[in-house]
C-alpha positions in Angstrom: -14.7 -1.2 10.0 -12.1 -2.6 7.7 -8.6 -0.2 6.6 -9.4 1.0 2.8 -8.3 3.7 0.6 -9.1 6.8 2.3 -9.1 5.4 6.2 -7.9 7.0 9.0 -6.1 4.5 11.0 -5.0 5.1 13.9 -1.8 2.8 15.5 0.7 2.5 18.3 3.8 0.9 17.1 7.3 0.3 17.2 10.3 -0.1 15.2 13.4 -2.2 15.8 16.8 -3.1 14.5 17.7 -6.1 12.9 18.4 -7.1 16.5 15.3 -6.7 18.1 16.7 -3.3 19.8 14.0 -0.4 19.9 14.8 2.7 18.2 11.7 4.0 18.0 8.1 3.9 19.6 4.5 5.6 20.2 3.8 6.2 23.4 0.3 7.4 22.3 -1.3 6.4 19.3 -0.6 8.5 15.6 -3.1 8.0 13.0 -2.1 8.4 8.6 -4.1 8.2 6.3 -4.6 4.7 4.0 -4.3 5.1 0.2 -0.9 5.5 -1.2 -0.4 9.2 0.3 3.1 8.7 1.1 2.3 9.3 4.8 3.8 5.7 5.9 6.0 2.9 4.2 4.5 1.3 1.3 5.1 -2.3 3.0 3.3 -1.7 5.6 0.4 0.0 4.5 0.1 -3.5 2.4 0.4 -5.5 5.4 -2.0 -3.1 6.8 -4.8 -3.3 4.1 -7.9 -5.0 4.9 -7.0 -5.4 8.6 -9.3 -4.3 11.9 -9.3 -2.8 14.9 -7.7 -5.2 17.4 -5.3 -6.3 14.8 -1.7 -6.0 14.7 1.4 -6.5 12.0 4.4 -7.0 11.7 7.1 -6.0 8.4 10.7 -7.1 8.0 11.7 -3.8 6.0 14.7 -4.1 4.3 17.1 -1.5 3.5 14.9 -0.3 0.3 11.7 -1.0 1.7 12.5 1.6 4.6 15.6 4.5 5.3 17.1 3.5 1.8 20.5 1.9 1.0 23.3 3.5 3.0 24.6 6.5 0.1 28.6 7.0 0.7 28.5 10.0 -1.6 26.7 11.7 1.0 28.9 11.6 3.3 31.2 15.0 3.0 34.3 15.9 4.9 33.9 20.5 5.1 36.8 22.8 6.7 35.5 23.5 10.4 35.7 27.0 9.6 32.7 26.5 7.3 30.9 26.1 10.7 29.4 28.2 14.2 32.6 27.2 16.0 30.6 28.2 19.4 27.8 25.5 18.6 30.3 22.8 16.2 29.4 19.1 18.0 29.0 15.8 17.0 25.4 15.2 16.5 24.4 18.5 15.4 22.3 18.3 12.4 21.9 20.7 9.6 20.2 21.4 6.4 21.3 21.4 2.7 21.0 20.6 -1.0 22.2 18.3 -3.4 22.9 18.8 -7.2 18.6 18.6 -7.6 17.9 20.9 -5.3 16.0 18.2 -2.7 16.6 19.4 1.2 18.7 16.6 3.2 19.0 16.7 6.4 23.1 16.5 7.5 24.2 14.7 10.8 27.8 16.0 12.6 29.7 12.6 12.8 33.0 13.5 13.8 34.8 16.4 14.5 38.9 16.6 13.9 42.3 18.2 12.9 40.0 21.1 11.7 37.8 19.2 9.5 34.1 18.3 10.0 32.4 14.9 8.7 28.8 15.6 7.7 26.6 12.5 6.6 23.5 12.8 4.7 22.5 9.4 5.1 19.2 8.6 7.8 20.3 7.2 10.5 18.8 4.4 9.9 20.0 4.1 6.2 21.1 1.0 5.1 19.5 -0.9 8.1 16.8 -3.9 7.8 14.3 -2.9 10.3 11.1 -4.9 12.1 8.0 -2.6 11.5 5.6 -4.0 14.5 2.1 -2.0 14.7 -1.8 -2.3 16.4 -4.6 -1.1 14.6 -6.5 1.0 17.3 -9.2 2.9 15.7 -10.4 3.3 11.8 -12.8 5.8 10.6 -13.7 7.1 6.9 -11.8 10.5 6.3 -12.9 13.5 5.4 -12.8 15.1 1.9 -10.6 18.4 3.7 -8.2 14.8 4.9 -8.3 13.2 1.3 -8.0 16.8 -0.7 -4.6 17.4 1.3 -3.4 13.8 1.8 -3.1 13.7 5.4 -5.3 13.1 8.6 -6.4 16.5 10.9 -6.9 16.1 14.1 -6.2 14.2 16.9 -2.9 12.0 16.2 -2.3 13.9 13.0 -1.7 17.5 11.5 -3.2 20.7 12.4 -3.6 23.4 10.4 
């Protein structure tokens, strides 16, 4: 069966940076609902369209196709007193909101002189990435998956 609108695609994948370092890879196959539901990078979904079990794709993701450009405005300096002192450390993450109420995940990147630098960019924002995937299964999505716009069951979302 070919990958088409409203099919559930199961795949293994590997995400590398421009230098070939593996950033993330699937140890078990993962599934997504194909058809423009924002469950995978649009450029990857486009490359997967029409593929069959056993086919592989290699997609060059420029920042705009992946995690976006690096936004300096998402880097802020806050007083250390705004954080729980006993938990504060580099790498700590917390949620905040931007002006429009959009939830942003911030990461503490530096602590010095009573100040804390937090960064709301995805760690791979501004990076060129190479996404490689191999199709391991394709099936027709059920009505509930299409209605909810994501995969249910093995490799997907559970209620």
